[in-house]
NUZA-540016 format. One record per residue: x, y, z of N, C-alpha, C, O in turn. Coordinates in pm, whole numbers, plus 50000, padded with zeros to 5 digits. Example, Ala and Ser with C-alpha at 12.3 -4.5 7.8 and 13.67 -1.06 7.14 Angstrom:
NUZA-540016
513194943150780512304955050780513204967050780514244966850846
512854977550708513674989450714512905000350787513415011450804
This chain:
NUZA-540016
646523953023844645623958723744645183948423639644273951023561
645823936923638645503927123535644023922823534643443921723426
643393920423650641973916523645641093927223582640123923923513
641403939923605640633950723541640883950623391639953952023312
642143949023352642483948523210641753937223140641243938923029
641683925523205640953914223146639483917723126638863913923027
638923925123223637523928923214637223938823103636073940023061
638243945823055638063955822949638593951222814638383957922713
639283939822811640023936022690639143932122573639613932422459
637893928422596637023925122482636523937522412636003936522300
636653949322474636183961822415637323971122377637133980222296
638503969122433639623978022409640903970222384641053958822428
641803976422313643193971922312643843978222434643813990522448
644433970322521644953974922648646483976122642647173966822600
646993987422685648423989522701648693991222850648274001122910
649393981622910649703982123053651103987923071652083982523021
651183998923143652464005523167652974002023306652224002723404
654233998223314654853994623440655664006623490656554011423420
655364011323610656034023223663657434019423710657564011023798
658464025423653659834021923694660044023423845659704033523905
660624012923904660904013024047659744008524133659934005424250
658544008224076657354004824153656763991524110655843986324173
657293986224001656833973323950658033965023913658933962923994
658063960223788659183952023745660243959623669661333954323647
659943971923628660893979723549661883987023640661483992723741
663163986823604664163993523689664034008823682663614014423580
664384015223791664404029823798665864034223797666574032023896
666334040523690667734044823685668084053723803667264061723848
669284052323851669714059023973669544074223966669154080524064
669824080023851669804094523838668494099723778668354111723753
667534090923756666284095123691665504104923777665494103723900
664874114423712663984123923777662544120923736662294114323635
661594125923815660194122723789659764127123649659024119823583
660214138623604659794143323472660324134223361659694132923256
661484127923384662024118723284661204105823278661004100223170
660754101223394659884089523396658584092523321658134084423240
657994104123349656764107923280656974108623129656144103823053
658064114523087658334115822944658514102222877658084100222764
659134092822949659304079322895657944072422880657684065822779
657084073922980655744068022972654934074522859654234067622786
655034087422847654314094622741654784090222603653984088422512
656084088522588656624084322459656084070622419655764068222303
655974061722518655424048422488653964049422446653534042322354
653204057922511651794059622474651684065322333650844060822254
652504075122301652424081722170652804072422055652434074921941
653544061822084653884052221980652634045821921652664041321806
651554045321997650334038821950649604047221845648924041721759
649744060421852649194069521751647704067021726647274065821611
646934066321833645484064821820644824070321946645484071722049
643514073621938642824078822057642924069022174642944056822154
642984074322294643154065622410642574072122534642444084322544
642224063522628641854067522764642944062822859643684053422829
643034069322972644004065123074643264061023200642394068223250
643634049323252643084044223378644264041323469645204034423430
644214046523591645314044223684644804042823826643774048423863
645564035223904645234032924045646304038824135647494036324115
645894046624234646784051824337647924059824274647674070324215
649164055124284650264062224220650054063124070650334073524010
649574052524007649304052823864648284063423827648374069823722
647294065323915646304075923892646954089623901646644098623822
647864091323998648544104324010649404107423888649444118823842
650084097223836650904099523717650014102623596650374110923512
648874095923586647944098823477647464113323485647374120223383
647144118023606646734132023623647844141523578647584151323508
649074138423619650194147023583650384147723432650574158523377
650324136223367650514136123222649404143823151649684151423058
648174141923194647064149223133647194164223158646904172323071
647634167823280647764181823317648844188823236648664200223193
649964182123215651094188523148650914189622998651584197622933
650014181522941649544184222806650364179022691650054181922575
651434171222717652194165722605651434154322538651654151422420
650554147922613649634138122556648214142722588647994149922685
647274138522506645894143222522644944131222524644394127622420
644744125122640643804114022648642374118622625642034130222648
641544109322581640114112222566639484115322702638534123022711
640034109322805639534111622940640314103123039641184095223000
640004104723167640704097523274639724089423357638594093623382
640174077723400639454069723498640444067423612641444060523595
640164073223726641104073723837640584065523954639464067524000
641414056424002641044048024115641814052524238643014049824251
641124059524327641704063324457643084069624443644034065624510
643184079324356644424086824340644274100924395643184106624388
645344106524447645284119824507645734130224404646744128224338
644994141324390645364151424290646524160424331646924169224254
647064158524450648214166524491647914175224612646764176724653
648984180824669648874188624791649274203124767650014206324674
648754211824852649174225624851650624226924896651164218024961
651244238224861652674240024889652984238925038654054234125074
652064243125124652324242625268652234228625325652724226125435
651594219225252651414205525301652514196025251652774185725313
653124199425140654034189925076655274186525158655634174725163
655964196025223657184192225296656944181825404657754172625420
655854183025479655574173325585655304159525528655734149525584
654584159025415654304146025355655574139625301655774127625317
656434147425238657694142025187658544136625302659134125925291
658604144125411659364139725528658814126725584659574117925624
657474125225586656864113025635657214101125548657574090525598
657124102925415657444091925324658904087825338659224075925339
659784097525350661204094325365661474087125497662314078125503
660774091125602660914084325731660434069925723661084060825776
659294067725656658764054225641659754045225570660014034025616
660304049825460661204041425384662584040425449663384031925413
662844049025545664074047625622664104034925703665164030425746
662924028925725662834016325800663204004325714663373993225766
663324006225583663613995225491665103994925461665664004625410
665753983625494667193982725473667613969425411668793967025387
666633960725384666913948325310665553942625266664513948625291
665573930925200664333925525144663353921425253662143923225236
663843916025364662943912125472662233924125534661053923425567
662963935025551662333946925610661343953125512660403960025554
661543950825380660533955325283659223947825303658143953725299
659313934725326658103926725352657393931825476656173933325476
658143934525582657533939525705656933953425685655873956625739
657613961725607657053974825575655703973425504654753980525537
655633964425407654393962525333653293956925423652123960425407
653653948325516652643943325609652063954825692650843955525712
652903963625739652413975225816651593984525727650573989925770
652043986125603651343994825508649913989925486648963997725490
649773976825462648443971425435647623969025561646453965225553
648223971225676647473970525801646743983525832645933984025925
647023994025756646374007025779644884006125752644423997725674
644124014825817642664015025800642274016725654641224011825611
643114023525577642864025825435642614012825361641834012425266
643284001925405643243989125334642493978425412642783966525397
641533982325494640983972625588640273960825521640073950525586
639873962025395639243950725327640213941025264639833929925227
641463945025250642423937125175642753924025245642923913725179
642843924225377643253912325450642223901125441642533889525471
641003904425399639973894225388640053886725255639363876625237
640873891425163641033884525036641753871225057642733870625131
641253860724992641843847625014643283846724964644053838425013
643653854924869645013854524815645843866424862646763870724792
645513871824983646243883525032647743880925044648553889125003
648113869425101649533866425120650253865724986651393870424974
649613860024889650203859124755650393873124695651423875924635
649393881724713649503895524663650623902924734651393910224672
650693901024866651723907824944653123903724898653983912224878
653343890924883654663886224845655013890124702656183892124670
654003891224616654263895924480654753910424482655673914024409
654133918724567654573932524579655993933324634656763942224597
656333923924722657643924224788658763918724703659923918724746
658463914224581659503908824494660423919824441661553917024400
659943932124441660753943124390662003945424473662033942324592
663033950824411664273953824481664033964624586663453975124556
664473962124709664163971424818664773985124796664183995224833
665963985724735666573998724707665744006524605665624018724615
665183999424507664324005924408663044011224474662564022024440
662504003524568661304007924640661574021124713660774030424706
662704021824782663044034024857663174045824762662634056624788
663884043724654664074054524556662744058924495662494070824479
661874049124463660594052224399659674059924493659044069624452
659604055724620658704062624713659134077124733658284085924749
660424079524732660914093224742660594101024615660074112124620
660914095124501660744102224373659284105324344658954116124295
658404095724374656994097124341656144101724460654914101424453
656774105924567656034109624687654954120024658655154129224578
653834118424725652784128624717653314142124762652794152624723
654354141924845654974154324890655724161724781656194172924803
655834155724665656484162524550655464166524443655854171924339
654184163924467653174166624364652324178724399651644179024502
652384188724313651544200424333650084196724307649784186924240
649184204724362647754202124348647304204724204647594215224148
646594194924145646184195724006644664196923994643924192024080
644224203423889642804203723854642534192723753643274191323655
641494184823775641234173323689640454177423565639644186623570
640704170623453639894173223332638424170323358638084162123443
637574177223285636134175423305635724160923277634874155423346
636324154823175635954141123139636784131323223637694124623174
636434130723349637124122023445636084114523526635094120223572
636324101523543635544093423637636474089823752637544084223732
636044093123873636844090323992636134079424072634964080824108
636854068624099636294057324174637034055624306638254056724312
636284053024410636864050224542635994040124613634814038524581
636574033224710635804023924791635014031424897635504041024956
633804026924921632954033425021633564032325161633324040825246
634344021625185634964019625316636274027425331636854027925440
636724033425224637964041425224637574055925254637354063825162
637504059225382636944072125421637724083925364637124093925324
639034082825359639854093825308639524096925163639254108425128
639554086825078639364089324935637894090424897637564096724796
637014084524975635584086624953635234101224979634444107224905
635804106825084635574121025113636214129925006635614139724961
637434126324966638114134024862637314134124732637234144424665
636714122824697635964121824571634884132424561634594137324452
634284135824674633174145224674633624159724653632794168624633
634924162224657635434175924648636074179224514636484190624492
636174169524423637024171124305636334177824186636994181924091
635014178824190634304185324081634184177123955633944182523847
634354163823967634184154823853633214143823893632874142324010
632774136023793631874125023824632604114723909633764111423882
631924109524012632554099424095631544088724133630334090924134
632084077124165631284065924214632014059924334633234058224331
631264056724438631804049724554631304035324550630094032824541
632234025924558631884011724546631664006024686632564006424770
630464000624712630143995624846631043984024890631503976124808
631283983425021632013972225084633423970425030633953959325029
634033981324985635383981024929636203991824997635704002725024
637493988925024638383999025081639254005024971638754008024862
640534006824998641394014224905641884005924787642194011424681
641963992724803642603984324701641603979524597641333967624586
641063988824521640023985524424640433975024321639603966524288
641663975124268641993965124166641933950824217641733941624138
642093948724347642033935224404640663932224462640193920924455
640033942224521638763939824589637563939724495636593932524520
637603947624389636413948924303636793951124157636313960724096
637643942524099638083944923961636943944623859636933952623765
635993935623876634903934723779634013947123784633583952123680
633743952123904632923964123917633643976223858633023984423791
634943977223882635723988223824635663987723672635433997923607
635873975823615635823974423469634443978223414634343984823311
633393974123483632043977323439631803992423439631303997823341
632153999123548631944013623558632794021123456632344030923398
634024016523436634904022923339634324021823199634284031623125
633864009923162633304007823028632064016223007631894022222901
631184016723106629964024923093630314039623074629684046422993
631304044423147631694058523137632274061622999631934071722937
633144053022952633774055222821632724054922710632754063222620
631814045422717630794044422613629924056922607629464060822500
629694063222721628884075322723629624087422671629004097022626
630954087222675631724099322649632704098322534633454107722508
632724087322465633764085722363633184081022231632174074022227
633844085122124633454081121989634294069621938634164065921822
635174063822023636094053721972635524039621977636144030321926
634324037922036633704024722037632654023821926632014013521910
């Protein structure tokens, strides 16, 4: 997300939140999803000023959850290829799939191989063309493999109920990302599809994402 943050930093003060277990922050063994959300919300509330939330994939899902539950009140949301949740009949199968996937990870090397298979999916078909793909892959693989397993289970889409998005939401997806491009058309909020981009918007099109985000905020916010 850093390239997007750089693109917005001349207009905004940026607060980058690291998701425990999914980035560099540790995920306590006994932590529950609601505790992670509350910790993130508490950090946001320390700023005590109007704010927007921008999130990608899992980060977008957590932003939706926080906005939905109402303990914090963002001016609006900018969501990059995030899923709003599944119906009750769909969640068990998705949770089982995620748990099966992470069952293949048993040390740091198998985490690298898992990530290679993950980014080989059609969802990410543009990512391999990036000149620094290997560097990005290895950076993702630096996380502790046990934390990865715990995080994928805790944050699984199979644990997220279907949410209704706030009216002041911009949803961005890559035009080549058929799953999320199709989803964007069903959400009832403003959306943009970015040409020649797949699922990994922060790496494939950071400048375009920053431009669209800034334009949306300027049209809908009094904080600029």
